[in-house]
ZAMARGU-4260 file (C-alpha; in steps of 0.2 Angstrom, whole numbers, plus 5000, padded with zeros to 4 digits):
<rodrens>
0) 5826/4287/4944 | 5815/4296/4931 | 5824/4309/4921 | 5815/4326/4918 | 5828/4333/4904
5) 5814/4332/4891 | 5803/4342/4902 | 5816/4355/4908 | 5816/4371/4898 | 5830/4383/4901
10) 5818/4397/4897 | 5807/4392/4912 | 5817/4381/4923 | 5833/4381/4933 | 5848/4372/4926
15) 5858/4370/4942 | 5845/4361/4953 | 5831/4349/4952 | 5818/4344/4965 | 5818/4326/4971
20) 5803/4317/4976 | 5802/4299/4982 | 5789/4288/4974 | 5779/4274/4982 | 5789/4261/4973
25) 5805/4268/4981 | 5812/4277/4966 | 5815/4295/4965 | 5807/4307/4953 | 5817/4323/4948
30) 5807/4338/4943 | 5812/4354/4935 | 5811/4369/4946 | 5802/4384/4938 | 5813/4400/4939
35) 5799/4410/4948 | 5798/4396/4962 | 5817/4396/4963 | 5817/4415/4966 | 5804/4414/4980
40) 5814/4399/4988 | 5830/4409/4987 | 5822/4425/4995 | 5815/4414/5009 | 5833/4407/5012
45) 5840/4424/5013 | 5827/4430/5025 | 5831/4415/5036 | 5849/4420/5037 | 5846/4438/5042
50) 5848/4436/5060 | 5865/4427/5058 | 5871/4441/5047 | 5866/4454/5060 | 5877/4446/5072
55) 5891/4444/5060 | 5893/4461/5053 | 5900/4474/5065 | 5898/4492/5060 | 5916/4496/5064
60) 5923/4483/5052 | 5910/4485/5038 | 5924/4491/5025 | 5935/4476/5029 | 5923/4461/5031
65) 5910/4453/5020 | 5899/4444/5032 | 5884/4434/5026 | 5875/4419/5031 | 5876/4401/5026
70) 5859/4403/5018 | 5864/4418/5007 | 5880/4409/5003 | 5870/4394/4996 | 5859/4406/4986
75) 5875/4415/4979 | 5883/4398/4975 | 5867/4392/4966 | 5865/4408/4956 | 5884/4407/4950
80) 5881/4388/4946 | 5865/4393/4936 | 5875/4407/4927 | 5889/4396/4922 | 5877/4383/4915
85) 5868/4396/4905 | 5884/4404/4898 | 5892/4387/4893 | 5897/4386/4875 | 5884/4377/4864
90) 5869/4379/4875 | 5855/4388/4866 | 5844/4397/4879 | 5828/4406/4873 | 5823/4422/4882
95) 5818/4419/4900 | 5799/4416/4903 | 5796/4422/4921 | 5791/4437/4931 | 5809/4444/4933
100) 5810/4440/4951 | 5825/4429/4949 | 5835/4443/4940 | 5830/4455/4953 | 5835/4444/4968
105) 5852/4441/4959 | 5854/4460/4957 | 5849/4464/4975 | 5861/4450/4981 | 5875/4458/4971
110) 5871/4475/4978 | 5872/4468/4996 | 5888/4460/4993 | 5896/4475/4985 | 5890/4487/4999
115) 5888/4477/5014 | 5871/4484/5017 | 5853/4482/5011 | 5845/4466/5005
</rodrens>
């Protein structure tokens, strides 16, 4: 398996996940995932889970139940994993180089979980 750590830049890539690709010789190549690509993938996952969320979230129990899809749960778990890695002592991370979509997606997801509505 080839290691991308020399290529992975915390300012541009996710720390919590890598993309795996099988090479012709049977080995796997691990490639860093750019932050902007991750944001687009996460948004697609959340959109894919919306039908399930609509079935799970009865209006009469909105204040008592936090219902969200498995897809949204995966996004939340990955965002928390990413945050924990970025906040780990000793890791020097430069300012993020991206279009800000990952931060906006995280903020929308937090608003959704707090309010039970919206994104």
